[in-house]
VMD Tcl script that draws the C-alpha trace (Angstrom):
set ca {
  {1.22 -56.72 54.06}
  {-0.32 -55.44 50.80}
  {-2.80 -57.79 49.14}
  {-1.60 -59.17 45.84}
  {-3.61 -57.96 42.82}
  {-4.44 -60.86 40.50}
  {-5.83 -60.48 36.98}
  {-8.72 -62.63 35.76}
  {-6.37 -64.60 33.49}
  {-3.97 -65.29 36.37}
  {-7.00 -66.34 38.42}
  {-7.93 -68.91 35.73}
  {-4.36 -70.28 35.71}
  {-4.19 -70.46 39.52}
  {-7.46 -72.42 39.61}
  {-6.11 -74.84 36.99}
  {-8.84 -74.02 34.47}
  {-6.25 -73.14 31.78}
  {-2.49 -73.59 31.42}
  {0.15 -70.85 31.18}
  {0.88 -71.94 27.59}
  {-2.79 -71.59 26.63}
  {-2.90 -68.11 28.18}
  {0.24 -67.00 26.30}
  {-1.19 -68.25 23.00}
  {-4.49 -66.43 23.63}
  {-2.65 -63.19 24.48}
  {-0.62 -63.45 21.27}
  {-3.84 -63.85 19.27}
  {-5.38 -60.91 21.14}
  {-2.51 -58.58 20.24}
  {-2.31 -59.72 16.62}
  {-3.40 -57.05 14.16}
  {-3.98 -54.35 16.78}
  {-1.58 -51.93 15.11}
  {-1.85 -48.25 15.99}
  {-1.10 -47.25 12.40}
  {-4.06 -49.19 11.05}
  {-6.36 -47.66 13.68}
  {-5.06 -44.14 12.90}
  {-5.73 -44.64 9.17}
  {-9.20 -46.04 9.91}
  {-10.02 -42.95 12.04}
  {-8.76 -40.60 9.29}
  {-5.91 -39.12 11.38}
  {-3.09 -40.18 9.02}
  {-2.65 -41.57 5.51}
  {-0.89 -44.73 4.30}
  {2.03 -42.59 3.09}
  {2.30 -41.05 6.57}
  {2.69 -44.51 8.15}
  {5.70 -45.25 5.95}
  {7.43 -42.07 7.17}
  {6.52 -42.87 10.77}
  {7.88 -46.42 10.47}
  {11.15 -45.10 8.99}
  {11.64 -42.80 11.99}
  {10.57 -45.65 14.31}
  {13.30 -47.95 12.96}
  {15.92 -45.20 12.83}
  {15.40 -43.93 16.41}
  {14.06 -47.20 17.93}
  {11.06 -45.40 19.40}
  {7.35 -46.37 19.65}
  {4.97 -45.66 16.76}
  {3.06 -42.98 18.69}
  {6.20 -41.08 19.69}
  {7.42 -41.11 16.08}
  {4.04 -39.87 14.79}
  {4.04 -36.98 17.30}
  {7.67 -36.08 16.46}
  {6.75 -35.79 12.77}
  {3.71 -33.65 13.59}
  {1.15 -36.10 12.16}
  {-0.86 -36.41 15.40}
  {-1.13 -34.64 18.77}
  {-0.57 -36.25 22.17}
  {-4.35 -36.20 22.78}
  {-4.96 -37.97 19.47}
  {-2.39 -40.65 20.45}
  {-4.24 -41.10 23.74}
  {-7.46 -41.55 21.73}
  {-5.86 -44.20 19.48}
  {-4.50 -46.12 22.46}
  {-7.94 -45.96 24.03}
  {-9.53 -47.40 20.87}
  {-6.96 -50.20 20.77}
  {-7.68 -51.01 24.40}
  {-11.45 -51.20 24.11}
  {-11.71 -52.81 20.66}
  {-9.50 -55.75 21.51}
  {-11.16 -59.14 21.64}
  {-11.58 -60.16 25.26}
  {-9.13 -62.82 26.35}
  {-11.96 -65.01 27.65}
  {-13.68 -65.07 24.25}
  {-10.39 -66.19 22.64}
  {-9.97 -68.94 25.24}
  {-13.47 -70.21 24.41}
  {-12.95 -69.93 20.64}
  {-9.67 -71.88 20.83}
  {-11.36 -74.61 22.87}
  {-9.26 -73.98 26.01}
  {-12.30 -73.21 28.19}
  {-16.06 -73.79 28.11}
  {-18.24 -70.69 27.76}
  {-20.40 -71.57 30.78}
  {-17.33 -71.97 33.03}
  {-15.86 -68.70 31.72}
  {-18.95 -66.58 32.55}
  {-19.48 -68.28 35.90}
  {-15.88 -67.56 36.94}
  {-15.97 -64.03 35.51}
  {-19.03 -62.97 37.52}
  {-17.63 -64.50 40.72}
  {-14.24 -62.87 40.13}
  {-15.61 -59.39 39.34}
  {-17.97 -59.32 42.32}
  {-15.08 -60.16 44.63}
  {-12.81 -57.36 43.38}
  {-15.13 -54.73 41.90}
  {-14.03 -51.11 42.28}
  {-16.44 -49.57 39.72}
  {-19.86 -49.86 41.34}
  {-21.92 -46.77 40.44}
  {-22.35 -45.45 36.88}
  {-24.15 -42.31 35.67}
  {-25.72 -42.28 32.15}
  {-26.67 -38.93 30.56}
  {-28.17 -38.57 27.08}
  {-31.15 -36.57 25.80}
  {-32.66 -39.85 24.54}
  {-34.52 -41.67 27.32}
  {-34.54 -44.78 25.11}
  {-30.72 -44.83 24.89}
  {-30.48 -44.26 28.65}
  {-32.82 -47.20 29.30}
  {-30.91 -49.53 26.95}
  {-27.55 -48.71 28.55}
  {-29.01 -49.01 32.04}
  {-30.39 -52.46 31.23}
  {-27.07 -53.66 29.77}
  {-24.98 -52.44 32.71}
  {-27.35 -53.65 35.42}
  {-27.04 -57.14 33.92}
  {-23.45 -56.99 35.27}
  {-24.67 -55.81 38.72}
  {-23.58 -52.17 38.28}
  {-25.72 -49.54 40.02}
  {-26.85 -46.96 37.45}
  {-28.41 -43.48 37.47}
  {-29.86 -41.79 34.38}
  {-30.70 -38.21 33.37}
  {-31.28 -36.25 30.17}
  {-29.38 -32.95 30.63}
  {-26.07 -31.66 32.01}
  {-27.62 -29.69 34.88}
  {-29.29 -32.80 36.28}
  {-26.09 -34.79 35.65}
  {-24.11 -32.32 37.76}
  {-26.51 -32.70 40.67}
  {-26.44 -36.52 40.45}
  {-22.64 -36.62 40.27}
  {-22.32 -34.49 43.41}
  {-24.99 -36.39 45.35}
  {-24.36 -40.01 44.25}
  {-20.57 -39.84 43.65}
  {-20.49 -42.31 40.72}
  {-17.22 -44.01 39.75}
  {-17.97 -43.59 36.04}
  {-20.03 -41.06 34.04}
  {-21.24 -41.83 30.50}
  {-22.36 -38.86 28.37}
  {-24.03 -38.89 24.95}
  {-25.29 -36.08 22.72}
  {-25.37 -33.52 25.57}
  {-21.63 -33.08 24.86}
  {-21.91 -32.93 21.04}
  {-21.85 -29.11 20.98}
  {-18.87 -27.02 22.11}
  {-21.06 -25.25 24.70}
  {-21.89 -28.61 26.28}
  {-18.23 -29.61 26.47}
  {-17.35 -26.23 27.99}
  {-20.00 -26.61 30.69}
  {-18.86 -30.18 31.35}
  {-15.23 -29.01 31.60}
  {-16.15 -26.65 34.44}
  {-17.93 -29.49 36.22}
  {-15.11 -32.02 35.77}
  {-12.47 -29.53 36.99}
  {-14.01 -29.45 40.48}
  {-11.44 -30.64 43.07}
  {-13.90 -33.16 44.59}
  {-14.38 -34.84 41.17}
  {-10.70 -35.56 40.51}
  {-11.32 -39.33 40.58}
  {-14.36 -39.33 38.23}
  {-13.88 -41.29 34.99}
  {-15.77 -39.72 32.06}
  {-16.84 -41.50 28.84}
  {-18.29 -39.66 25.79}
  {-20.33 -41.31 23.01}
  {-20.14 -39.09 19.89}
  {-22.07 -39.35 16.62}
  {-19.01 -38.32 14.57}
  {-15.36 -38.16 15.65}
  {-12.67 -35.95 14.11}
  {-9.23 -34.77 15.25}
  {-10.45 -31.42 16.64}
  {-13.20 -33.12 18.68}
  {-10.61 -35.54 20.14}
  {-8.38 -32.65 21.29}
  {-11.29 -30.60 22.69}
  {-12.79 -33.57 24.53}
  {-9.56 -34.61 26.24}
  {-8.81 -30.99 27.19}
  {-12.30 -30.83 28.77}
  {-11.42 -33.75 31.07}
  {-13.01 -36.63 29.13}
  {-10.92 -39.81 29.34}
  {-12.59 -42.06 26.74}
  {-14.37 -41.24 23.45}
  {-16.60 -43.77 21.66}
  {-18.37 -43.50 18.31}
  {-22.00 -44.51 18.12}
  {-23.50 -47.10 17.84}
  {-22.45 -48.31 21.29}
  {-20.75 -51.70 21.39}
  {-21.24 -53.48 24.71}
  {-17.87 -55.23 24.69}
  {-16.03 -51.93 24.09}
  {-17.66 -50.32 27.11}
  {-16.95 -53.35 29.28}
  {-13.31 -53.34 28.16}
  {-12.98 -49.75 29.43}
  {-14.65 -50.61 32.74}
  {-12.40 -53.64 33.22}
  {-9.35 -51.53 32.36}
  {-10.24 -49.31 35.33}
  {-10.17 -52.42 37.52}
  {-6.64 -53.15 36.31}
  {-5.46 -49.58 36.90}
  {-4.56 -50.31 40.53}
  {-2.16 -53.04 39.42}
  {-0.37 -50.74 36.99}
  {0.18 -47.91 39.45}
  {3.71 -46.59 39.60}
  {5.80 -47.13 42.71}
  {6.74 -43.45 43.06}
  {4.93 -41.41 45.70}
  {4.48 -37.66 45.36}
  {3.46 -35.14 48.00}
  {1.71 -32.01 46.68}
  {1.85 -29.02 49.06}
  {-0.43 -26.26 47.72}
  {-2.87 -23.97 49.56}
  {-5.22 -23.40 46.59}
  {-7.85 -26.17 46.59}
  {-8.48 -25.84 42.84}
  {-4.82 -25.86 41.77}
  {-4.00 -28.67 44.22}
  {-6.79 -30.90 42.91}
  {-5.83 -30.25 39.29}
  {-2.24 -31.27 40.10}
  {-3.37 -34.33 42.08}
  {-5.73 -35.45 39.31}
  {-3.08 -35.09 36.61}
  {-0.42 -36.99 38.59}
  {-2.84 -39.77 39.54}
  {-3.85 -40.12 35.90}
  {-0.19 -40.95 35.16}
  {-0.18 -43.67 37.81}
  {1.55 -41.89 40.71}
  {0.43 -42.34 44.31}
  {-0.30 -38.79 45.46}
  {-0.64 -37.26 48.93}
  {-1.74 -33.68 49.44}
  {-1.37 -30.94 52.02}
  {-2.69 -27.37 52.15}
  {-0.05 -25.90 54.48}
  {3.65 -26.15 55.24}
  {3.04 -27.77 58.65}
  {0.76 -30.46 57.18}
  {3.27 -31.01 54.39}
  {6.12 -31.62 56.84}
  {3.99 -34.07 58.86}
  {2.98 -36.01 55.73}
  {6.56 -36.06 54.45}
  {7.77 -37.73 57.67}
  {4.82 -40.14 57.70}
  {4.75 -41.23 54.02}
  {8.37 -40.61 52.95}
  {7.45 -39.62 49.36}
  {9.87 -39.86 46.43}
  {9.20 -36.23 45.42}
  {7.59 -33.14 46.95}
  {6.10 -30.25 44.97}
  {6.06 -27.16 47.17}
  {4.19 -23.91 46.67}
  {6.04 -20.82 47.98}
  {3.13 -18.84 49.40}
  {1.56 -21.00 52.13}
  {-0.32 -20.24 55.35}
  {1.97 -20.47 58.38}
  {5.35 -21.87 57.30}
  {6.10 -20.80 53.72}
  {7.65 -22.99 51.03}
  {11.24 -21.81 51.61}
  {11.13 -22.51 55.35}
  {9.46 -25.89 54.71}
  {12.32 -26.81 52.35}
  {14.92 -25.86 54.96}
  {13.22 -27.97 57.63}
  {13.01 -30.96 55.27}
  {16.75 -30.65 54.61}
  {17.61 -30.35 58.32}
  {15.56 -33.43 59.23}
  {17.68 -36.63 58.87}
  {14.58 -38.63 57.86}
  {13.49 -36.30 55.02}
  {16.92 -34.97 54.14}
  {17.20 -36.78 50.79}
  {13.66 -36.20 49.44}
  {13.90 -33.98 46.32}
  {11.73 -30.84 46.41}
  {10.45 -28.99 43.34}
  {9.33 -25.42 43.90}
  {6.00 -24.54 42.22}
  {5.74 -20.76 41.86}
  {4.43 -17.92 39.70}
  {7.73 -16.05 40.03}
  {10.64 -17.04 37.79}
  {13.21 -14.40 38.81}
  {16.88 -15.22 39.39}
  {16.64 -13.99 43.00}
  {13.77 -16.38 43.76}
  {15.60 -19.29 42.13}
  {18.72 -18.61 44.22}
  {16.58 -18.38 47.34}
  {14.92 -21.71 46.48}
  {18.20 -23.51 45.82}
  {19.64 -22.13 49.05}
  {16.60 -23.56 50.85}
  {17.31 -26.98 49.31}
  {15.03 -27.22 46.25}
  {16.40 -29.17 43.29}
  {14.36 -27.43 40.59}
  {11.75 -24.81 39.80}
  {8.43 -25.24 37.99}
  {6.55 -22.11 36.94}
  {2.74 -21.69 37.08}
  {0.46 -21.63 35.12}
  {1.10 -24.85 33.24}
  {-0.69 -26.62 30.39}
  {-2.50 -29.99 30.79}
  {-0.04 -32.92 31.20}
  {2.91 -30.50 31.42}
  {3.36 -31.08 35.15}
  {3.20 -34.89 34.83}
  {5.63 -34.77 31.92}
  {8.01 -32.66 33.97}
  {7.77 -35.02 36.97}
  {8.32 -38.02 34.66}
  {11.47 -36.34 33.37}
  {12.75 -35.77 36.93}
  {12.23 -39.42 37.88}
  {13.81 -40.60 34.63}
  {16.76 -38.30 35.33}
  {17.14 -39.85 38.78}
  {17.08 -43.35 37.25}
  {19.57 -42.35 34.59}
  {21.79 -40.90 37.32}
  {22.94 -44.42 38.16}
  {24.71 -44.45 34.80}
  {26.23 -40.96 35.10}
  {29.94 -40.53 35.72}
  {31.67 -37.67 37.50}
  {35.44 -37.20 37.61}
  {36.64 -35.54 40.84}
  {40.13 -33.95 40.64}
  {41.31 -33.10 44.16}
  {44.76 -33.39 45.74}
  {43.39 -33.43 49.31}
  {42.50 -37.02 50.23}
  {39.90 -36.08 52.87}
  {38.02 -33.73 50.53}
  {38.23 -36.30 47.73}
  {36.73 -38.98 49.99}
  {33.90 -36.73 51.25}
  {32.87 -35.67 47.72}
  {32.98 -39.26 46.47}
  {30.86 -40.47 49.41}
  {28.19 -37.77 48.96}
  {27.81 -38.42 45.22}
  {27.96 -42.21 45.50}
  {24.95 -42.13 47.87}
  {22.96 -40.71 44.94}
  {23.92 -43.62 42.69}
  {26.50 -41.58 40.75}
  {29.63 -43.36 39.54}
  {32.60 -41.32 40.82}
  {36.16 -41.61 39.45}
  {38.73 -39.81 41.62}
  {42.03 -38.30 40.45}
  {44.86 -37.00 42.68}
  {45.95 -34.23 40.32}
  {45.31 -32.40 37.05}
  {47.46 -34.61 34.81}
  {45.82 -37.82 36.03}
  {42.41 -36.17 35.84}
  {42.85 -35.16 32.17}
  {43.86 -38.72 31.24}
  {40.77 -40.13 32.99}
  {38.52 -37.54 31.29}
  {39.84 -38.44 27.82}
  {39.40 -42.13 28.53}
  {35.94 -42.12 30.16}
  {34.24 -38.96 28.78}
  {32.35 -38.24 32.04}
  {29.10 -36.33 32.47}
  {30.72 -33.78 34.78}
  {34.06 -32.71 36.23}
  {34.66 -31.38 39.75}
  {38.15 -29.94 40.07}
  {40.15 -28.25 42.80}
  {41.48 -24.82 41.82}
  {45.00 -24.89 43.23}
  {46.96 -28.16 42.85}
  {50.60 -29.06 42.22}
  {51.43 -29.45 38.52}
  {48.38 -28.76 36.35}
  {46.00 -26.54 38.37}
  {42.26 -26.14 37.95}
  {42.62 -23.19 35.54}
  {44.70 -25.29 33.15}
  {42.26 -28.23 33.43}
  {39.45 -25.85 32.42}
  {41.48 -24.40 29.55}
  {42.22 -27.86 28.12}
  {38.62 -29.03 28.55}
  {37.24 -26.03 26.70}
  {39.89 -26.17 23.99}
  {39.05 -29.76 22.99}
  {36.01 -30.29 20.78}
  {35.29 -33.64 22.48}
  {35.22 -32.24 26.04}
  {34.11 -28.61 25.70}
  {30.46 -29.51 26.45}
  {31.24 -31.28 29.79}
  {29.97 -29.22 32.78}
  {32.69 -28.29 35.25}
  {32.45 -27.16 38.90}
  {35.37 -25.54 40.74}
  {36.16 -26.68 44.29}
  {38.08 -23.85 45.86}
  {39.21 -22.80 49.32}
  {39.74 -19.27 48.07}
  {37.12 -16.63 48.70}
  {38.97 -14.11 46.55}
  {36.60 -12.58 44.03}
  {39.33 -12.47 41.37}
  {39.88 -16.25 41.58}
  {36.19 -16.95 41.14}
  {35.92 -14.55 38.18}
  {39.04 -16.05 36.60}
  {37.65 -19.58 37.02}
  {34.27 -18.70 35.51}
  {36.02 -16.85 32.67}
  {38.10 -19.99 32.01}
  {34.92 -21.98 31.39}
  {33.66 -23.19 34.77}
  {29.89 -23.63 35.00}
  {29.76 -23.12 38.76}
  {31.95 -23.00 41.85}
  {31.78 -24.21 45.47}
  {33.83 -22.68 48.25}
  {35.40 -25.15 50.70}
  {34.39 -26.14 53.28}
  {30.99 -26.89 51.71}
  {27.95 -28.75 53.01}
  {26.35 -31.80 51.39}
  {23.15 -29.99 50.39}
  {24.97 -27.29 48.46}
  {27.18 -29.77 46.61}
  {24.24 -32.01 45.62}
  {22.01 -29.11 44.60}
  {24.64 -27.68 42.26}
  {25.72 -31.06 40.83}
  {22.16 -32.32 40.24}
  {21.17 -28.98 38.72}
  {24.07 -29.14 36.24}
  {23.49 -32.82 35.42}
  {19.80 -32.12 34.76}
  {20.78 -29.16 32.61}
  {23.26 -31.31 30.68}
  {20.61 -33.96 30.05}
  {18.24 -31.32 28.75}
  {21.02 -29.81 26.64}
  {21.78 -33.25 25.18}
  {18.10 -33.62 24.35}
  {18.14 -30.18 22.72}
  {21.17 -31.20 20.65}
  {19.39 -34.39 19.60}
  {16.26 -32.39 18.78}
  {18.33 -29.93 16.76}
  {19.85 -32.83 14.85}
  {16.33 -34.10 14.12}
  {15.28 -30.59 13.09}
  {18.28 -30.29 10.78}
  {17.33 -33.60 9.21}
  {13.73 -32.46 8.83}
  {14.92 -29.14 7.38}
  {16.93 -31.01 4.76}
  {13.88 -33.11 3.94}
  {11.81 -29.92 3.79}
  {14.28 -28.36 1.37}
  {14.01 -31.44 -0.86}
  {10.20 -31.25 -0.67}
  {10.33 -27.56 -1.57}
  {12.51 -28.35 -4.58}
  {10.01 -31.02 -5.60}
  {7.19 -28.49 -5.24}
  {9.11 -25.97 -7.33}
  {9.62 -28.60 -10.03}
  {5.92 -29.47 -9.91}
  {5.06 -25.79 -10.17}
  {7.29 -25.46 -13.23}
  {5.56 -28.49 -14.78}
  {2.22 -26.89 -13.97}
  {3.29 -23.65 -15.66}
  {4.38 -25.58 -18.75}
  {1.01 -27.35 -18.82}
  {-0.90 -24.08 -18.61}
  {1.35 -22.66 -21.30}
  {0.19 -25.55 -23.53}
  {-3.41 -24.68 -22.64}
  {-2.79 -21.06 -23.59}
  {-0.96 -21.50 -26.88}
  {-1.76 -24.99 -28.19}
  {-5.45 -25.29 -27.25}
  {-6.89 -21.80 -26.98}
  {-5.78 -20.70 -30.48}
  {-7.32 -23.70 -32.36}
  {-10.56 -23.35 -30.36}
  {-10.78 -19.67 -31.25}
  {-10.41 -20.65 -34.93}
  {-13.10 -23.35 -34.62}
  {-15.51 -20.89 -33.02}
  {-14.71 -18.20 -35.59}
  {-15.14 -20.48 -38.61}
  {-18.36 -21.96 -37.20}
  {-19.77 -18.43 -36.86}
  {-18.72 -17.62 -40.42}
  {-20.11 -20.88 -41.77}
  {-23.35 -20.41 -39.85}
  {-23.80 -16.96 -41.37}
  {-23.26 -18.21 -44.91}
  {-25.72 -21.11 -44.48}
  {-28.35 -19.16 -42.57}
  {-30.73 -18.99 -45.55}
  {-30.60 -22.72 -46.38}
  {-33.71 -24.77 -45.88}
  {-31.82 -27.74 -44.39}
  {-31.80 -26.69 -40.72}
  {-30.05 -29.89 -39.54}
  {-26.71 -28.69 -40.95}
  {-27.20 -25.32 -39.27}
  {-28.00 -27.03 -35.95}
  {-24.80 -29.10 -36.19}
  {-22.76 -25.95 -36.86}
  {-24.36 -24.30 -33.81}
  {-23.53 -27.39 -31.73}
  {-19.88 -27.18 -32.85}
  {-19.80 -23.48 -31.94}
  {-21.41 -24.10 -28.49}
  {-19.03 -26.97 -27.70}
  {-16.05 -24.84 -28.69}
  {-17.25 -21.92 -26.57}
  {-17.72 -24.23 -23.55}
  {-14.21 -25.64 -23.92}
  {-12.76 -22.16 -24.33}
  {-14.62 -20.99 -21.21}
  {-13.21 -23.97 -19.27}
  {-9.68 -23.11 -20.42}
  {-10.14 -19.41 -19.55}
  {-11.46 -20.25 -16.07}
  {-8.69 -22.80 -15.46}
  {-6.04 -20.26 -16.47}
  {-7.68 -17.68 -14.22}
  {-7.55 -20.06 -11.25}
  {-3.91 -20.93 -11.95}
  {-2.80 -17.30 -12.16}
  {-4.49 -16.47 -8.85}
  {-3.20 -19.56 -7.01}
  {0.36 -19.22 -8.34}
  {0.96 -16.63 -5.61}
  {1.81 -13.83 -8.00}
  {0.81 -10.40 -6.73}
  {-2.35 -9.07 -8.32}
  {-1.77 -5.84 -10.26}
  {-4.48 -3.33 -9.36}
  {-5.01 0.14 -10.75}
  {-7.40 2.94 -9.85}
  {-10.29 3.01 -12.31}
  {-14.03 3.20 -12.95}
  {-15.60 -0.08 -11.83}
  {-18.93 0.89 -13.43}
  {-17.26 1.08 -16.84}
  {-15.78 -2.44 -16.38}
  {-19.19 -3.83 -15.36}
  {-20.82 -2.33 -18.46}
  {-18.10 -3.87 -20.64}
  {-18.85 -7.28 -19.10}
  {-22.59 -6.85 -19.76}
  {-21.84 -5.92 -23.36}
  {-20.01 -9.23 -23.92}
  {-23.14 -11.26 -23.10}
  {-25.66 -8.89 -24.70}
  {-25.92 -11.02 -27.85}
  {-26.78 -14.09 -25.76}
  {-29.42 -12.22 -23.71}
  {-30.97 -10.83 -26.88}
  {-31.14 -14.33 -28.41}
  {-32.97 -15.62 -25.29}
  {-35.22 -12.56 -24.97}
  {-33.82 -11.64 -21.54}
  {-33.91 -7.98 -20.50}
  {-30.92 -6.58 -18.57}
  {-31.34 -3.69 -16.14}
  {-28.52 -1.69 -14.51}
  {-29.36 0.06 -11.23}
  {-33.02 -0.22 -12.22}
  {-32.60 1.25 -15.72}
  {-32.63 -0.74 -19.01}
  {-29.15 -1.52 -20.34}
  {-27.14 0.27 -21.84}
  {-28.07 2.97 -19.30}
  {-25.04 4.28 -17.42}
  {-25.07 7.02 -14.81}
  {-22.78 10.01 -14.92}
  {-20.99 9.30 -11.62}
  {-17.96 6.97 -11.88}
  {-17.41 4.24 -9.27}
  {-13.69 4.64 -8.56}
  {-11.66 1.96 -6.77}
  {-8.43 -0.04 -7.21}
  {-8.93 -3.30 -9.14}
  {-7.53 -5.49 -11.90}
  {-9.77 -4.58 -14.83}
  {-9.40 -7.79 -16.89}
  {-9.98 -10.09 -13.92}
  {-13.00 -8.21 -12.55}
  {-14.56 -8.17 -16.04}
  {-13.97 -11.95 -16.13}
  {-15.61 -12.41 -12.70}
  {-18.68 -10.34 -13.68}
  {-18.92 -12.21 -17.01}
  {-18.99 -15.52 -15.12}
  {-21.77 -14.29 -12.80}
  {-23.74 -12.96 -15.79}
  {-23.26 -16.21 -17.76}
  {-24.62 -18.12 -14.77}
  {-27.62 -15.74 -14.59}
  {-28.31 -16.09 -18.34}
  {-28.50 -19.89 -17.94}
  {-31.30 -19.70 -15.34}
  {-33.09 -16.35 -15.90}
  {-36.69 -16.52 -17.10}
  {-37.00 -13.00 -18.52}
  {-34.90 -10.50 -16.56}
  {-31.43 -9.89 -15.09}
  {-30.74 -6.99 -12.72}
  {-27.19 -5.70 -12.21}
  {-26.57 -3.19 -9.42}
  {-23.51 -1.48 -8.00}
  {-22.97 1.16 -5.36}
  {-20.30 2.60 -3.08}
  {-20.72 1.59 0.56}
  {-18.74 2.19 3.73}
  {-15.16 1.21 2.90}
  {-16.16 -0.95 -0.06}
  {-18.15 -1.14 -3.28}
  {-20.90 -3.73 -3.64}
  {-21.91 -5.39 -6.92}
  {-24.89 -7.72 -7.38}
  {-26.22 -9.83 -10.26}
  {-29.84 -10.97 -9.84}
  {-31.90 -13.30 -12.05}
  {-35.55 -14.36 -11.88}
  {-34.78 -18.08 -12.16}
  {-35.63 -20.94 -9.79}
  {-32.89 -20.05 -7.28}
  {-30.26 -22.12 -5.44}
  {-31.39 -24.72 -2.85}
  {-30.11 -23.95 0.67}
  {-27.98 -27.10 0.86}
  {-25.92 -26.03 -2.16}
  {-25.23 -22.37 -1.25}
  {-21.66 -23.04 -0.10}
  {-20.89 -25.84 -2.55}
  {-21.68 -23.84 -5.70}
  {-18.39 -21.96 -5.29}
  {-16.37 -25.23 -5.32}
  {-14.42 -26.32 -8.40}
  {-16.46 -28.35 -10.93}
  {-19.56 -28.40 -8.71}
  {-22.89 -28.25 -10.48}
  {-26.33 -28.49 -8.90}
  {-27.91 -31.85 -9.80}
  {-30.25 -31.41 -12.77}
  {-28.88 -27.95 -13.59}
  {-28.01 -26.74 -17.07}
  {-24.66 -27.89 -18.40}
  {-21.65 -25.63 -17.79}
  {-17.93 -25.76 -16.98}
  {-18.38 -25.96 -13.22}
  {-15.51 -23.44 -12.87}
  {-17.19 -20.08 -13.50}
  {-18.37 -19.40 -9.94}
  {-15.21 -20.82 -8.33}
  {-13.11 -18.61 -10.62}
  {-15.21 -15.56 -9.66}
  {-14.75 -16.41 -5.97}
  {-10.96 -16.60 -6.32}
  {-10.79 -13.30 -8.22}
  {-12.87 -11.49 -5.58}
  {-10.85 -13.00 -2.69}
  {-7.59 -12.02 -4.43}
  {-8.87 -8.41 -4.37}
  {-9.54 -8.67 -0.62}
  {-13.31 -8.81 -1.10}
  {-15.98 -11.38 -0.32}
  {-18.66 -13.10 -2.41}
  {-21.94 -14.77 -1.45}
  {-25.31 -15.88 -2.78}
  {-28.77 -14.90 -1.52}
  {-31.50 -17.05 -2.99}
  {-35.15 -17.93 -2.71}
  {-37.59 -19.54 -5.17}
  {-37.96 -17.28 -8.21}
  {-34.96 -15.12 -7.38}
  {-31.19 -15.63 -7.09}
  {-28.70 -12.84 -6.24}
  {-24.90 -13.18 -6.38}
  {-23.15 -10.32 -4.53}
  {-19.51 -9.37 -4.07}
  {-17.61 -6.51 -2.49}
  {-14.27 -4.87 -3.28}
  {-12.34 -2.61 -0.89}
  {-12.33 1.10 -1.74}
}
mol new
graphics top color blue
foreach p $ca { graphics top sphere $p radius 0.5 }
foreach p [lrange $ca 0 end-1] q [lrange $ca 1 end] { graphics top cylinder $p $q radius 0.2 }
display resetview
């Protein structure tokens, strides 16, 4: 007799240390506030607005929060696993709540806990691996206080050797898995067949959605963020103790000759709570099937000795294993192989290779289908009483509700009244025959989707073709055997369930498409509003600013000879402020035009001429500051004789070069060098100044909107970002190369 598994809380109740009512109250307090949505927002996986959409779908479909979030595409299945893991380990331990509420004294709690855990401990040995010996020592000390045996190391290579030699129940990794290369190496280690039972914990400095997906794909079961909280780690360890209690009742036999593939399958199925047995050959598989009587067998086709097909046949011919469903696992997905498998007695096919969790999900679906089968109804229309009784008996053994009809007329009435999941009908009957039953089923909108199987004593090819043409999904020639009938019926019922799910998914997709259309309309309206706003910028703001700048220039010229310089300084300030605002507007408009998605108009032309025009626009400013400008090593306005021909938008490239030059003018001490040349497949342009340069930490950020280096000279913060967008719109790239006393901005354009 199997020993009863008792939780610590049940142990406290059984010993009379707390009451059932006190335990229920403590559990209610423990669960309070542990909402997945709040955890997901805290971890940055979803927003508050996302939770509202998820909750709407939750209420509408009556599904869990995680399932709704995955359906809407807000999180992945691995990210849901991560959130559930956080909720598990961050919960307040039930014992602490019992103490806080005054139900139990702290000393009694810890005394009972240590006694209880020693008596039932399954996690005994723990490996700790981090490059920090201090962190390893701290963790070792904490865990050994709970009588765990620990081993420590500081690199993955040593960890691999310790895992293979000491066989720990749990492995804790720190910064050795921070880099992708570390996770890749660990993945190879964890995928070893002999490490299928190893539980892996990863402490990361920072956690994001991509790290979560990569870590779980690598075989890591739990991810923590530093600093390490002792109670979180203990919650995970104790959850492993409870895993045995939560194991599913279903038993699965995996028959696969490849050690690696078999262990991957075993590990995945065990992770989902199934009890799994394994065999490497057909003979061993048959022996285990008779000994353990599993609920499902997965069978590879190519096996040493007896192959998968022959093994299936022997299972079907053995009265003890006759009813065990077999799923063929194969690389081949041809129709001939499927027919061969069904003839051997398999209920379904599963094609290798498969993604992580795909196999377990498929097996879950098969078991759920079997459970749901108890609710499925099949109408059997057969005028022969003996055949009717045999069919009803075979299907009833599988938990299927069978409604029998003596003829076509009665059968049609039952179908309309009960709307069954399938119809089995004889072909030739008095009154309404099977052909007419099919015609009426397919004609009606309510019944056209119901699968139908013909039961016929005729082996005439024309009858079969006529029946299939009338809408039958399959046919069985009488006399038939039980295996054939069940294989065809279960196959069609499974297909119908999947088809129903597809219909439901399509309905969801249609709903989402409608929502998407509404969102697109909203975006179009927002875009129109944006265009109107930029139109205001163009006409209502740019024109007055141009007038302000023009009049300030005129006024400054007229008052240039006056002795009162304060008035002249104020006029210059007005002019500078106006020019800055105008530059901001020009850059903003440039960004809008590029991001609006409109195709950039490019024409073949001389890029050198456009660059010289851009230099000319800032020549007054360089002269005022005493900055010399050189072009390809020669003083401006030098221009070579050879044109630099390529396809570009002249106005936009002039604007981009102006922005780079304006930036150089702000920081140059005495000289700006502009260079351009034709390279392989592209032209390269550079603007170099002899200023203080750009610090390394800001090299990427300087191209962001409104970013300005702390302590830098005042500007719009849009010039460099506008230049970047213009260059990218041309299919080129832009970058900065800087060191103290020199800063070079370069960009390329395709030839």
